[in-house]
KOLVEXRO-766389 format. One line per field, with one value per residue (C-alpha): residue number from 1; residue in three letters; x, y, z. Coordinates in Angstrom, 1 decimal. Example, Ala and Ser with C-alpha at 12.3 -4.5 7.8 and 13.67 -1.06 7.14 Angstrom:
<recs>
nr	1 2
rest	Ala Ser
X	12.3 13.7
Y	-4.5 -1.1
Z	7.8 7.1
</recs>
This chain:
<recs>
nr	1 2 3 4 5 6 7 8 9 10 11 12 13 14 15 16 17 18 19 20 21 22 23 24 25 26 27 28 29 30 31 32 33 34 35 36 37 38 39 40 41 42 43 44 45 46 47 48 49 50 51 52 53 54 55 56 57 58 59 60 61 62 63 64 65 66 67 68 69 70 71 72 73 74 75 76 77 78 79 80 81 82 83 84 85 86 87 88 89 90 91 92 93 94 95 96 97 98 99 100 101 102 103 104 105 106 107 108 109 110 111 112 113 114 115 116 117 118 119 120 121 122 123 124 125 126 127 128 129 130 131 132 133 134 135 136 137 138 139 140 141 142 143 144 145 146 147 148 149 150 151 152 153 154 155 156 157 158 159 160 161 162 163 164 165 166 167 168 169 170 171 172 173 174 175 176 177 178 179 180 181 182 183 184 185 186 187 188 189 190 191 192 193 194 195 196 197 198 199 200 201 202 203 204 205 206 207 208 209 210 211 212 213 214 215 216 217 218 219 220 221 222 223 224 225 226 227 228 229 230 231 232 233 234 235 236 237 238 239 240 241 242 243 244 245 246 247 248 249 250 251 252 253 254 255 256 257 258 259 260 261 262 263 264 265 266 267 268 269 270 271 272 273
rest	Met Thr Asn Ala Arg Val Trp Leu Ile Thr Gly Ala Ser Arg Gly Leu Gly Lys Ala Phe Thr Glu Ala Ala Leu Ala Ala Gly Asp Arg Val Val Ala Ala Ala Arg Asn Val Asp Pro Leu Ala Glu Leu Ala Glu Lys Tyr Pro Gly His Leu Val Pro Leu Ser Leu Asp Val Ala Asp Arg Arg Ala Val Phe Glu Gly Val Glu Arg Ala Ala Ala Ala Phe Gly Arg Leu Asp Val Val Val Asn Asn Ala Gly Thr Met Leu Tyr Gly Met Val Glu Glu Ala Thr Glu Glu Gln Ile Arg Ala His Leu Asp Val Asn Phe Phe Gly Ala Val Trp Val Ala Gln Ala Val Leu Pro His Leu Arg Ala Gln Gly Gly Gly Arg Leu Leu Gln Val Thr Ser Met Gly Ser Gly Gly Gly Met Ala Thr Val Gly Phe Tyr Gly Ala Gly Lys Ala Ala Leu Asp Ser Val Ser Glu Ala Leu Ala Met Glu Val Glu Gly Phe Gly Val Lys Val Thr Ile Val Gln Met Gly Gly Tyr Glu Thr Gly Leu Phe Thr Ala Gly Thr Thr Thr Thr Glu Pro Leu Ala Gln Tyr Gln Pro Leu Arg Thr Glu Met Glu Ala Met Trp Gly Asp Ala Val Ser Pro Glu Pro Ala Thr Ala Ala Pro Val Ile Met Glu Leu Val Ala Leu Pro Asp Pro Pro Arg Arg Leu Ile Val Gly Ser Gln Ser Phe Asp His Val Leu Lys Met Asp Gln Ala Gln Ala Asp Leu Tyr Arg Ser Trp Glu His Leu Ser Arg Ile Ala Pro Gly
X	69.4 69.1 72.8 72.8 74.3 72.8 75.3 75.0 77.8 78.3 79.9 78.6 78.1 81.8 85.3 85.8 82.2 80.8 83.4 82.4 78.8 79.3 81.3 78.7 75.9 77.9 78.2 74.5 74.3 71.9 73.1 71.7 74.0 74.1 75.5 74.7 73.9 72.5 72.0 75.2 73.7 70.7 72.4 73.3 69.7 68.4 71.0 70.2 66.4 65.4 69.0 70.0 68.4 69.9 69.7 70.2 72.2 74.5 76.5 77.4 73.8 73.4 69.6 69.5 72.0 69.8 66.7 68.6 69.9 66.3 65.3 68.3 67.6 64.0 64.8 65.9 65.1 68.6 72.2 75.1 78.0 78.3 81.1 81.8 83.4 82.1 84.9 86.2 89.6 90.8 93.9 96.2 98.6 97.4 97.7 95.7 92.6 89.6 87.6 84.6 86.7 88.2 84.9 83.1 85.9 85.8 82.0 82.2 85.5 85.3 81.9 80.0 81.6 80.8 77.2 76.8 78.5 76.2 73.1 73.8 75.0 71.6 70.6 73.7 73.6 69.9 70.5 73.5 76.3 77.5 80.5 81.6 84.3 85.8 87.6 90.6 94.0 97.4 98.8 96.8 99.7 101.5 100.8 102.0 102.1 99.1 96.9 97.2 93.5 92.7 95.3 94.0 90.4 91.5 93.8 91.0 88.7 91.5 91.7 88.0 87.5 90.0 88.0 84.7 86.0 86.7 83.3 81.2 83.0 81.0 77.9 79.2 80.0 83.4 85.1 87.9 89.9 90.4 93.5 93.3 96.2 96.0 93.3 91.9 88.7 88.2 88.9 91.4 88.9 85.2 85.8 88.4 88.2 91.3 92.6 93.5 97.3 99.8 102.8 105.2 104.3 104.8 108.3 107.0 103.8 105.9 108.0 105.0 103.4 106.6 106.6 103.0 104.1 102.0 101.8 98.6 96.8 95.0 91.3 89.1 87.7 91.1 90.6 87.1 88.3 90.1 86.9 84.9 87.4 87.6 83.9 83.9 86.5 85.0 87.6 88.7 91.6 91.2 93.3 94.0 96.2 94.7 97.4 100.7 102.7 101.0 101.7 105.5 105.3 103.6 106.2 109.0 107.2 106.7 110.4 111.5 109.2 110.7 114.2 113.3 112.0 115.2 117.4 115.8 115.3 117.8 115.6 112.4 113.8 114.7 111.0 109.7 106.1
Y	81.9 85.7 86.2 83.6 84.9 84.2 83.1 82.8 80.5 79.7 76.5 75.0 71.4 70.3 71.3 74.6 75.7 72.6 72.9 76.5 75.5 72.8 75.1 77.8 75.4 73.8 77.3 77.7 80.0 79.6 79.0 79.4 77.0 77.6 75.2 73.9 70.5 70.6 66.9 66.5 68.9 66.6 65.0 68.4 69.6 66.7 67.2 70.9 71.3 74.9 76.1 75.1 76.1 74.5 76.8 75.5 78.2 78.6 81.8 82.2 83.1 86.8 86.8 83.5 85.0 88.1 85.9 83.4 86.2 87.4 84.0 83.7 87.0 86.0 82.6 84.0 87.7 89.0 88.2 88.8 86.9 86.2 83.9 84.0 80.6 79.0 78.1 75.8 74.9 75.2 73.1 73.5 75.9 79.3 78.4 75.2 76.7 77.4 80.5 78.6 77.1 80.5 82.3 79.5 79.5 83.2 83.2 81.3 82.3 86.0 87.1 84.8 86.4 89.8 89.0 87.7 90.8 93.1 91.2 91.1 94.7 96.3 94.0 94.6 98.3 98.5 96.6 98.8 96.3 92.8 90.8 89.8 87.2 86.9 83.6 83.8 82.1 82.5 82.1 85.0 87.3 85.7 83.3 79.7 77.4 75.1 77.1 80.5 81.1 80.1 82.6 85.2 84.9 85.1 88.0 89.9 89.2 90.3 93.7 94.4 93.3 95.9 98.6 97.2 97.3 101.0 101.6 99.9 100.5 103.7 101.5 99.3 96.5 94.9 93.0 90.5 88.9 85.3 84.0 80.2 77.8 74.4 72.2 68.8 70.3 68.1 71.1 69.2 66.3 67.1 70.9 70.7 71.3 70.1 71.5 69.4 69.0 70.1 67.9 70.9 71.5 68.0 68.5 71.5 69.6 66.7 69.2 70.9 67.6 66.6 69.9 69.4 66.0 63.6 65.7 65.3 68.6 69.4 68.7 71.8 71.5 72.6 76.0 76.5 77.8 80.6 81.7 81.5 83.7 86.1 86.8 87.4 90.3 93.7 95.2 92.4 92.7 93.5 90.5 87.2 84.3 81.0 78.4 78.4 77.0 79.3 82.3 81.5 80.8 84.1 86.0 84.4 85.2 88.8 89.1 87.6 90.0 93.0 91.8 91.5 95.1 96.3 94.5 96.5 99.8 101.6 100.9 101.9 105.2 106.4 107.5 110.3 109.0
Z	132.9 132.7 131.8 129.0 125.8 122.4 119.7 116.0 114.7 111.0 109.9 113.1 112.0 112.2 113.3 115.1 114.6 116.3 119.1 119.8 119.7 122.3 124.5 124.4 125.2 128.0 129.5 129.6 126.5 123.6 120.1 116.6 114.7 111.0 108.4 104.9 106.5 110.0 110.4 112.5 115.1 115.8 118.9 120.4 119.8 121.8 124.5 124.9 124.2 123.9 123.8 120.3 117.0 113.9 110.9 107.4 105.6 102.6 103.4 99.8 99.1 100.2 100.2 102.2 104.7 105.4 105.7 107.9 110.2 110.7 111.8 114.0 115.7 116.2 117.7 121.1 120.7 120.3 119.1 121.5 119.8 116.1 115.0 111.2 111.0 107.8 105.4 102.7 101.3 97.7 97.4 94.4 92.5 91.4 87.7 88.1 89.7 87.4 87.5 88.9 91.7 92.7 92.7 94.6 97.2 97.8 97.8 101.0 102.7 102.0 100.6 102.9 106.0 104.6 104.0 107.6 109.0 106.9 108.0 111.7 112.2 112.2 115.0 117.0 116.5 117.5 120.7 121.6 121.1 120.6 119.6 116.0 115.7 112.3 112.0 109.7 109.9 111.4 107.9 106.4 106.6 103.7 100.8 100.6 97.6 97.2 99.6 98.0 97.5 101.1 102.4 100.0 101.2 104.8 104.2 102.5 105.5 107.9 106.1 105.7 109.4 110.5 108.7 110.1 113.6 113.2 111.7 114.3 117.6 118.1 118.2 121.0 118.6 119.1 116.3 116.8 114.0 115.4 113.6 114.1 114.1 112.6 114.1 113.1 111.5 108.5 106.3 104.2 103.6 103.7 103.1 100.3 96.5 94.7 91.4 88.4 88.9 86.2 85.8 85.9 89.5 90.8 92.3 94.3 95.2 96.6 98.5 100.1 101.0 102.7 104.6 105.8 107.0 109.1 112.2 114.2 114.7 118.0 118.4 117.8 121.4 122.6 121.0 122.5 125.9 124.2 122.5 125.7 127.5 124.6 124.5 128.3 128.0 128.3 126.0 123.6 121.2 117.5 116.6 118.4 117.4 118.7 119.3 121.2 118.3 115.9 118.0 117.9 114.2 113.4 115.5 113.4 110.2 111.2 112.1 108.8 106.9 108.9 108.1 104.4 104.3 106.0 103.5 100.7 102.6 100.4 97.3 99.1 100.2 96.6 96.2 98.4 98.8
</recs>
């Protein structure tokens, strides 16, 4: 298929990454699917021979990322769509988290995405364009107890991606920050590191657990059509919230934040800067 696109998707062995991989393959595209453990991709590789290349990759390892991207670009001769999706969860209060846990978390969720972006840009620039999708979160606009470091990593990626979009648009590279809602991705199970809880935070922890509740999140496959339509747009948005409920929730959060700023406007305006 001459119009088939070539994708590089990180975190492709489960959750959203696997759903995006399946959707791209079903559309006739070719995919280099990167993950620490590529064993879950074996069935897809058999189903789509010659269209899927599993790539074992730890995005926290910058050298490995650059070497992996070279292999990915060589697999099908180009890269058209890069989806920075790999991520983990650090669950716990800020005081509880160890330095090792914090650094390991940000090595994947922030630095890993930066390494991938740095590695693919020379290829996208040389071929005159491409798409870079930075998967963040609908909750990255504000911190929340127990998931503060997850939000921090996604907020940092939001910010650097805005800068990146400005820097590379002249090369024909279009960057979209894909702010995902809550999907049943396994992030809170297989992808979670938990802090050692302090007794002082137990009342708040219980409150947060009750707030999360037992609601069933949508399957990742329900988000894939949004991504497929997004990459087909000739002029895609810089930011996109994925999820109807999440869209409404973000609008409410933004309005609440605006109201908060207004309530303290008199204090802000004392300074001339």
